[in-house]
C-alpha positions in Angstrom: -31.7 13.5 -9.9 -28.3 12.1 -10.8 -25.8 11.0 -8.0 -22.1 11.2 -8.8 -20.4 8.2 -7.2 -17.1 10.0 -6.9 -17.8 12.8 -4.5 -14.2 13.2 -3.5 -11.6 15.3 -5.2 -8.9 13.0 -6.6 -6.1 15.5 -5.8 -4.2 14.6 -2.6 -1.0 15.7 -1.0 -0.9 12.7 1.2 2.4 10.7 0.9 1.7 7.2 -0.2 4.1 4.2 -0.2 3.1 1.0 -1.8 4.2 -2.5 -0.9 3.9 -4.8 -3.9 4.8 -8.4 -4.7 3.3 -11.7 -5.5 1.4 -14.0 -3.1 3.4 -15.1 0.0 6.2 -12.6 -0.7 5.9 -11.0 2.7 3.9 -7.9 1.9 1.6 -8.1 4.9 4.4 -8.8 7.4 6.5 -5.9 6.1 3.4 -3.6 6.0 2.6 -4.4 9.6 6.2 -3.8 10.7 6.3 -0.5 8.9 3.0 0.6 10.4 4.3 -0.3 13.9 7.6 1.5 13.3 6.0 4.7 12.0 3.3 4.8 14.6 6.0 4.5 17.4 7.8 7.4 15.7 4.7 9.5 16.3 3.2 9.4 12.8 -0.5 8.9 12.0 -0.5 6.0 9.6 -3.3 5.0 7.3 -3.3 1.7 5.4 -5.0 0.3 2.3 -5.1 -3.3 1.1 -6.0 -4.4 -2.4 -7.8 -7.8 -2.4 -7.7 -9.7 -5.6 -10.7 -11.7 -4.4 -14.4 -10.8 -3.8 -15.0 -10.2 -0.2 -18.1 -9.7 1.8 -18.6 -6.1 3.0 -20.5 -7.3 6.1 -21.8 -10.4 7.7 -25.1 -11.5 6.2 -28.2 -10.6 8.3 -26.7 -7.5 10.0 -28.6 -4.3 9.7 -25.8 -2.7 7.6 -25.7 -5.7 5.4 -29.5 -5.3 4.9 -28.9 -1.7 3.9 -26.4 -2.8 1.2 -28.6 -5.6 -0.1 -31.5 -3.2 -0.5 -29.5 -0.9 -2.7 -27.3 1.4 -0.7 -24.1 2.1 -2.7 -22.3 3.1 0.5 -23.1 2.7 4.2 -21.3 3.7 7.3 -21.4 1.6 10.5 -20.3 3.5 13.6 -20.2 3.0 17.4 -18.6 4.8 20.3 -15.2 3.0 19.5 -15.0 2.5 15.7 -16.3 3.4 12.3 -16.4 1.3 9.1 -17.3 2.6 5.6 -18.6 0.0 3.2 -18.9 0.8 -0.5 -20.3 -1.5 -3.2 -17.9 -0.5 -6.0 -14.1 -0.6 -6.4 -12.1 2.4 -5.1 -8.8 3.5 -6.6 -5.7 4.1 -4.4 -5.8 7.7 -5.6 -9.4 8.0 -4.2 -8.4 6.4 -1.0 -5.5 8.8 -0.6 -7.9 11.7 -1.2 -10.3 10.4 1.4 -7.5 10.0 4.0 -5.8 13.3 3.2 -5.6 15.4 6.4 -6.5 12.4 8.6 -3.2 10.6 8.4 0.4 11.6 7.8 1.2 8.7 5.4 -0.7 6.0 3.7 0.9 2.5 3.4 -0.8 0.6 0.6 -0.4 -3.1 0.1 -0.9 -4.0 -3.5 -2.4 -1.8 -6.2 0.5 -2.6 -8.6 -0.8 -0.3 -11.4 -1.0 2.8 -9.2 1.7 5.4 -9.7 3.1 6.0 -6.2 6.6 5.1 -4.9 6.9 1.3 -4.2 8.8 -1.3 -2.3 8.8 -4.5 -4.3 9.2 -7.9 -2.6 10.7 -10.8 -4.6 10.9 -14.5 -3.7 12.2 -15.7 -7.1 14.5 -13.9 -9.6 11.8 -14.0 -12.3 9.5 -12.0 -10.0 11.7 -8.9 -10.5 11.2 -9.1 -14.3 7.5 -9.7 -14.0 7.0 -6.8 -11.5 8.9 -4.4 -13.8 6.3 -5.2 -16.5 3.4 -4.5 -14.1 4.5 -1.6 -12.0 6.4 1.7 -12.0 8.4 3.8 -9.5 10.0 1.0 -7.6 12.3 2.7 -5.1 13.5 -0.5 -3.3 13.7 -4.2 -4.0 13.4 -6.6 -1.0 14.6 -10.0 -1.8 14.3 -13.4 -0.2 17.3 -14.4 -2.3 20.9 -13.2 -1.9 20.9 -9.7 -3.5 24.3 -10.4 -5.1 22.5 -13.0 -7.2 20.8 -10.2 -9.2 24.0 -8.6 -10.2 25.0 -11.7 -12.0 21.7 -12.6 -13.6 20.0 -11.3 -16.7 18.4 -8.3 -15.0 20.5 -5.2 -15.7 20.8 -2.3 -13.4 19.1 -0.1 -16.0 16.1 -2.5 -15.9 15.7 -2.2 -12.1 15.9 1.6 -12.3 18.9 1.7 -10.0 16.8 0.9 -7.0 18.8 -0.9 -4.3 18.2 -4.6 -3.6 18.2 -5.5 0.1 17.8 -8.8 1.8 14.7 -9.4 3.8 16.9 -11.3 6.2 18.8 -8.2 7.3 15.8 -6.6 9.0 17.5 -3.8 10.8 19.3 -2.5 7.6 16.1 -3.0 5.7 13.9 -1.0 8.1 16.5 1.8 8.4 16.5 2.1 4.6 12.7 2.1 4.4 12.4 4.6 7.1 14.8 6.9 5.2 12.7 6.4 2.1 9.5 7.2 4.0 11.0 10.4 5.6 11.9 11.6 2.1 8.2 11.3 1.1 6.9 13.3 4.1 6.6 17.1 4.1 9.5 18.8 6.0 7.4 19.4 9.2 6.7 15.7 9.5 10.1 14.2 8.6 11.9 15.4 11.7 
């Protein structure tokens, strides 16, 4: 008997917003602020994080860890307060969105540069913008640690940045307002009120 490891339909209507950038660009800080802001606005927020390193699914010696080391491809650990799914293979952002579809109103994904959802890109150095343009698509907003006016004078043309605005990370209120407007544009009409 053959077991298909992808038991989930990949089609999902769940709005997804990615936060991308290089190490120490502020992705996690911004992601956490967005989650808190959206949750306080009454939305059910899901999150996903791409980790470039190999991490342990569970602490060695636990029962669920034993299940995994004895060959389980997936295992679920649940209690009366929480549930954790552990899977011994990579999962695409598209699959994660399909799994969370109907459970949350929006998925905020940190990383997954190659995925094709709308993105906010964080940049600490001007060359990060050029590099991210090569690795990603659909950047809707640039968030810069540098003065955004610097980019109008450098070698990156407006055409290259796809006319996405460049905002300063230091102007948090303006930044969060702009991001919230972006997020509301991704939500279905009944959720964006």
